[in-house]
Structures are given as C-alpha cells and as structure tokens.
C-alpha positions in Angstrom: -86.0 -71.4 61.5 -88.6 -73.7 60.9 -89.2 -74.9 57.2 -92.8 -74.4 57.6 -92.3 -70.9 58.2 -92.1 -68.6 55.1 -89.2 -65.7 56.1 -90.4 -63.6 53.4 -93.8 -62.8 55.5 -92.0 -61.9 58.6 -92.1 -58.2 59.8 -89.0 -56.4 58.6 -86.9 -54.1 60.8 -86.6 -50.4 59.2 -83.1 -49.9 58.7 -81.2 -46.6 58.6 -81.9 -44.3 56.1 -80.2 -45.4 52.5 -80.9 -42.3 50.2 -78.5 -39.2 50.6 -81.3 -36.9 51.1 -82.5 -39.1 54.0 -79.0 -39.4 55.5 -78.8 -35.7 55.3 -82.1 -35.3 57.1 -81.0 -37.6 59.8 -77.5 -35.8 60.1 -76.7 -34.2 63.5 -75.6 -30.9 61.5 -79.2 -30.2 60.9 -79.8 -28.9 64.4 -76.6 -26.8 64.2 -77.5 -25.4 60.7 -80.9 -24.4 62.4 -79.1 -22.9 65.4 -76.9 -20.7 63.0 -80.1 -19.5 61.2 -81.7 -18.5 64.1 -78.6 -16.5 65.6 -78.1 -15.0 62.1 -81.8 -14.1 61.6 -81.4 -10.5 63.4 -79.0 -9.7 60.8 -81.3 -10.0 58.2 -84.0 -8.0 59.9 -83.8 -6.5 63.2 -86.7 -4.2 63.5 -88.7 -4.3 66.7 -91.6 -6.1 65.1 -89.3 -8.9 63.6 -87.7 -9.2 67.0 -91.1 -9.8 68.8 -92.3 -12.1 66.3 -88.9 -14.3 66.4 -89.1 -14.1 70.0 -92.6 -15.5 70.2 -91.6 -18.2 67.7 -89.0 -19.3 69.9 -91.0 -19.5 73.1 -93.5 -21.4 71.1 -90.9 -23.9 70.0 -89.9 -24.6 73.8 -93.7 -25.1 74.5 -93.9 -27.4 71.7 -91.0 -29.3 72.5 -92.5 -30.0 76.3 -96.0 -31.1 74.8 -93.9 -33.4 72.3 -92.7 -35.1 75.5 -96.4 -35.6 76.8 -98.1 -36.4 73.4 -95.3 -37.4 71.1 -93.1 -39.7 73.1 -95.7 -40.9 75.7 -98.8 -40.9 73.8 -101.0 -39.0 76.3 -103.5 -36.4 74.7 -103.4 -33.2 76.6 -105.6 -30.1 75.7 -104.8 -27.9 78.6 -100.8 -27.7 78.3 -101.1 -24.1 78.3 -101.9 -24.3 82.2 -98.2 -25.2 83.0 -97.1 -22.1 81.1 -99.8 -19.9 83.3 -98.5 -21.4 86.2 -94.8 -20.4 85.2 -95.8 -16.8 83.9 -98.0 -16.0 87.1 -95.3 -17.5 89.7 -92.4 -15.8 88.0 -94.6 -12.5 88.0 -95.9 -12.7 91.2 -92.5 -13.3 93.0 -90.5 -10.8 90.9 -93.1 -8.0 91.4 -93.5 -8.7 95.0 -89.9 -8.6 96.0 -88.5 -6.6 93.1 -86.1 -9.4 91.8 -85.0 -9.9 88.2 -87.1 -13.1 86.9 -84.1 -15.2 86.8 -84.2 -15.6 90.4 -87.7 -16.8 90.4 -86.7 -20.0 88.3 -86.3 -22.2 91.5 -89.8 -21.2 92.6 -91.2 -21.8 89.3 -89.8 -25.3 89.0 -91.3 -26.3 92.3 -94.6 -24.7 91.3 -94.7 -26.3 88.0 -93.8 -29.8 89.3 -96.5 -29.4 92.1 -98.8 -28.8 89.2 -97.7 -31.5 87.2 -98.3 -33.8 90.1 -101.7 -32.4 91.2 -103.1 -32.4 87.7 -101.4 -35.7 86.6 -101.7 -37.8 89.7 -105.4 -38.3 89.8 -105.9 -38.1 86.1 -103.1 -40.3 84.3 -105.0 -43.6 85.2 -107.5 -42.5 82.6 -107.1 -43.0 78.9 -107.6 -41.5 75.2 -110.7 -39.2 75.2 -111.2 -39.3 79.0 -108.0 -38.0 79.4 -108.0 -35.3 76.8 -111.4 -34.0 78.5 -110.0 -33.8 81.9 -106.9 -32.2 80.9 -108.9 -29.6 79.0 -111.0 -28.7 82.2 -107.7 -28.3 84.2 -106.4 -25.9 81.7 -109.9 -23.9 81.9 -109.8 -24.2 85.7 -106.5 -22.6 85.8 -107.3 -19.7 83.4 -110.6 -19.0 85.5 -108.6 -19.3 88.9 -106.2 -16.8 87.6 -109.0 -14.5 86.3 -110.5 -14.5 90.0 -107.9 -14.2 92.3 -106.6 -10.9 93.4 -102.9 -12.1 93.9 -102.7 -12.9 90.1 -104.3 -9.3 89.4 -107.7 -10.8 88.4 -108.9 -10.0 84.7 -106.3 -7.1 84.3 -103.3 -9.7 84.9 -99.9 -8.7 86.2 -98.0 -5.4 84.7 -94.7 -3.9 84.9 -92.6 -7.1 85.7 -89.0 -6.9 85.9 -86.7 -8.0 83.4 -84.8 -11.2 83.4 -81.6 -9.6 84.6 -79.6 -6.6 84.2 -75.8 -6.8 84.6 -74.1 -3.4 84.4 -74.6 -1.9 80.7 -75.9 -5.2 79.5 -79.8 -5.0 79.8 -81.6 -8.5 79.0 -84.9 -6.4 78.4 -83.1 -5.1 75.2 -85.0 -7.1 72.5 -81.9 -8.0 70.7 -80.5 -9.6 73.7 -83.7 -11.0 74.8 -84.0 -12.7 71.5 -80.3 -14.4 71.7 -80.9 -15.5 75.2 -84.3 -16.9 74.3 -82.6 -18.8 71.4 -80.1 -20.4 73.8 -82.4 -21.6 76.3 -84.8 -23.0 74.1 -81.6 -24.7 72.1 -80.8 -26.4 75.3 -84.3 -27.6 76.1 -84.9 -28.8 72.7 -81.7 -30.8 72.9 -82.5 -32.1 76.2 -86.0 -33.2 75.1 -84.3 -34.8 72.1 -81.7 -36.6 74.5 -84.7 -37.9 76.6 -86.6 -39.3 73.8 -83.6 -41.6 73.0 -83.1 -42.4 76.4 -84.2 -45.3 78.7 -86.9 -43.6 79.9 -87.6 -42.3 76.5 -87.9 -46.2 75.1 -90.4 -46.8 78.1 -92.7 -43.7 76.9 -92.8 -45.1 73.3 -93.7 -48.5 74.7 -96.5 -47.2 76.6 -97.5 -45.1 73.4 -97.6 -47.9 71.4 -99.5 -50.5 73.8 -100.0 -49.7 77.4 -101.0 -53.1 78.4 -98.1 -55.0 76.7 -95.8 -52.5 78.4 -97.0 -53.1 81.6 -97.1 -56.7 81.0 -93.2 -56.8 80.3 -92.5 -54.8 83.6 -93.0 -51.1 83.0 -94.5 -49.2 85.6 -96.7 -47.3 83.2 -98.4 -45.0 85.7 -94.9 -43.8 87.0 -93.4 -43.6 83.6 -96.6 -41.3 82.3 -96.3 -39.4 85.5 -92.6 -38.5 84.4 -93.8 -37.5 81.1 -96.3 -35.1 82.6 -93.8 -33.4 85.1 -91.1 -33.0 82.3 -93.7 -31.4 80.2 -94.7 -29.2 83.0 -91.1 -28.2 83.7 -90.8 -27.3 79.8 -94.1 -25.3 79.8 -93.3 -23.4 83.2 -89.9 -22.2 81.5 -91.7 -21.2 78.7 -93.9 -19.0 81.0 -90.9 -17.2 82.4 -89.7 -16.3 79.2 -93.3 -15.0 78.3 -93.3 -13.0 81.1 -90.0 -11.4 80.3 -90.8 -11.0 76.8 -94.1 -9.1 77.5 -93.6 -7.9 81.0 -97.2 -8.8 81.7 -99.3 -11.6 82.1 -103.0 -11.6 81.7 -105.7 -14.8 81.8 -106.3 -14.1 78.0 -103.0 -15.1 77.2 -103.8 -18.7 78.2 -107.2 -19.5 76.6 -107.8 -23.0 75.2 -107.0 -21.8 71.7 -103.2 -21.5 72.7 -103.1 -25.3 74.0 -104.7 -26.2 70.8 -102.0 -24.4 68.7 -99.3 -25.9 70.6 -100.7 -29.5 69.9 -101.4 -28.6 66.3 -97.6 -27.6 66.1 -96.5 -31.3 67.4 -99.0 -33.2 65.3 -98.2 -31.1 62.0 -94.5 -31.4 62.6 -94.5 -34.9 63.4 -95.1 -36.6 66.6 -92.2 -37.9 68.4 -89.5 -36.4 66.3 -88.2 -33.2 67.6 -86.8 -32.0 64.4 -90.3 -32.1 62.9 -91.9 -30.6 66.0 -89.6 -27.6 65.9 -90.5 -27.0 62.1 -94.3 -27.4 63.0 -94.0 -25.0 65.8 -92.3 -22.5 63.3 -94.8 -23.0 60.9 -97.7 -22.2 63.4 -96.1 -19.3 64.8 -94.9 -17.4 61.9 -97.4 -18.5 59.2 -100.0 -16.0 60.6 -97.7 -13.3 60.5 -96.5 -14.1 56.7 -100.4 -13.9 56.1 -100.9 -10.2 57.2 -101.6 -9.1 53.9 -104.8 -11.2 53.8 -106.2 -9.0 56.6 -109.0 -10.4 58.3 -109.0 -13.5 56.1 -105.6 -14.5 57.2 -107.0 -17.0 59.8 -109.2 -18.4 57.2 -106.0 -19.0 54.7 -104.1 -20.3 57.6 -106.8 -22.9 58.5 -107.5 -23.9 54.8 -103.3 -24.5 54.5 -103.4 -26.7 57.5 -106.4 -28.9 56.3 -104.5 -29.0 53.1 -101.3 -30.1 54.8 -103.0 -32.5 56.9 -104.9 -34.1 54.0 -101.7 -34.6 51.8 -99.4 -35.4 54.8 -101.1 -36.8 57.6 -97.9 -38.0 59.4 -96.6 -34.7 59.6 -93.8 -32.8 57.9 -91.0 -34.9 59.3 -92.4 -38.1 61.2 -90.3 -40.2 63.4 -88.5 -43.2 61.9 -89.0 -46.6 63.1 -85.7 -47.7 63.8 -83.0 -48.0 66.5 -79.3 -48.5 66.0 -78.3 -52.1 65.8 -76.5 -53.2 69.1 -73.4 -55.2 69.0 -73.7 -58.8 69.7 -71.4 -61.5 70.5 -71.2 -64.6 68.5 -71.0 -67.9 70.5 -69.9 -71.0 68.7 -72.6 -73.7 69.5 -70.2 -76.6 69.5 -67.9 -74.8 72.1 -71.0 -74.1 74.6 -72.3 -77.5 74.3 -68.6 -79.0 75.2 -68.7 -76.6 78.3 -72.3 -77.9 79.1 -71.1 -81.5 79.0 -68.3 -81.2 81.4 
C-alpha cells in the first residue's frame, strides 16, 4: 500500500458476529427451533379459531418470503404482489371445481399460469425503476382483481365456492383443520428454506448487486433485465402456491380477498422484519398477521392501535426487527511466493 494512503480511512469489511448473542441469532438452529415451535403450537391451543389463525399466518409467511425475493433481494418495489396469489387461487379453484380434482393435482397448471403472469407483468415493466415500477405493479394488481370481478369463469363478485380440498387418502382427510395446518407448515418451511438458499446463491448475489447499484452491476457484466425477471418469476411462483394453500384453507376465493391492502400488508411484513433477511421476514410476517388478532380486546380501535405500534417500531427500528448483515464468509486464498513467481517468469 502506498505511504500516502491512510489505511485507517479505508472501508472496513464487516466480519462475522462476535458476541454470543449475535452468534446465537445467526445460528442455523434458529430455524429448527422456529419449526419445532410451529409444530408444537396446536398442542398448546387447538381450537378451530386458533388453527384458522395459525394456518393463515403460515400462508402469510409464504407470501412474505416470496415478496422478499423481489423486494428484499433484488430491490424491486412491487405494490401488486397479491395478484400472483389471486392467479394461483383462481387457477386452482377453477380447475379443481370443473374437473372435481383435489387441489394438489392443480399445482402444475398453477405453476404454468403464475410463470406466465410473471412474464406478462414483468417483461414490459422491469425496465422501469423506483416509483414508476411501483405504480405500474399497483396497476397490474388492480387489473387482476377487477378482471376476476367481471369474468363469469371466476364467479364474478361472488367468487368460487365449494372448492375441493388438497387431497383425501383413505381415512386421512387434509380438510381437517389440524392436518391442513401441519401440511401448510411443512410446505411453508420448505419454501422459506428455498428462498433463503436462493439469497445465498450466485443468482442471489447478482440480485443484491442489482439492488445496490443497477448501473454498476450492468457495467460488471450482469444482465440486469434477466436477473430482475428471474426474481419476479420466483416471486410469482411463491405467490401462486400461497394462493393454492389459501383456496384449500377457505374452500372459496373471491375478489375481495385480493385488494391492495393485502399487498401493502405483505410488503409491510418484509420491511418491518428486515429486507433481505429471511429470518427477519418470517418474524415480520408473524407480527403483521397475528398482532391484529391479539388486539381484539380493543374492538373497533384495534387497527388504530395496530397502526400506532407499527409507526413506533419503524421510528425506533427503521432497519427492521432483524436486518440482513453486510458480510460474506471469507474464501480460502492460496499464498504465492513472489520470488518464486518472478523466477518462473524469468525462465
């Protein structure tokens, strides 16, 4: 290093957590503890109301993990994410109701439709940035809801009712609230893990580069448009599968379930938990989905209290409950002896 450069002024790499609490929070055991808590929750309370709330919260976690791919990893502000859930729910409901099939057999069609929706919505809009992208995605979300509200195949304003369950094998009926809850927790856990692994993959690093500085990422050789489109498609798949679980949970879908407020709540969960950190996003989703139920004692004022609590949290914790850390594991390097290299070059 040149003598004219002060090493103390150089930017310092953030290292791995040093304190015991930080190491505990970054431990992989946290995920297993959370899964165990979710599996043991019905043993604490197993009333129909409790199972309904917990199943809804698990589906909300799946939606938040999908939106985190789009917003947290890639930095694309999406205000119409609930449209993908609507596509998945309506596709599953229409096919299962028309052919009297369990919802499980509609998943291939749901995947195709959600990928198409991601391409149709993302392909022409992902060249936009920041506020312009947010406004366009908001418009697509409303277009999806209004279209479902006016088509006869979707049941119009009444929606689709009497949707078959996920699957029934002998005496095992997945429509049973407890069985559906455990199946939902299993599916959500797998997709949360997949989302976390995506964030640490080579594609996940490209998403982070695009989020930090799109122009610099493109200058370094990253095809930013393809990378952003992949993030949008992955988010669409997560949302579509959330729609399947939603249809199985309620046995009905209607346009009123996919209003803009739902997209705002999912985005709020991602921001409140900590964008880019899957553990924080899970916590944010649980807070957003469960807190209104815990505030029922405030009757009609519970949403006022809910909003005030969110404002207080964001004022004192603007980076979220559990923000992503800014470090990566050091890679092994091979030390080369300079004299030996010089000798080799001189031959």
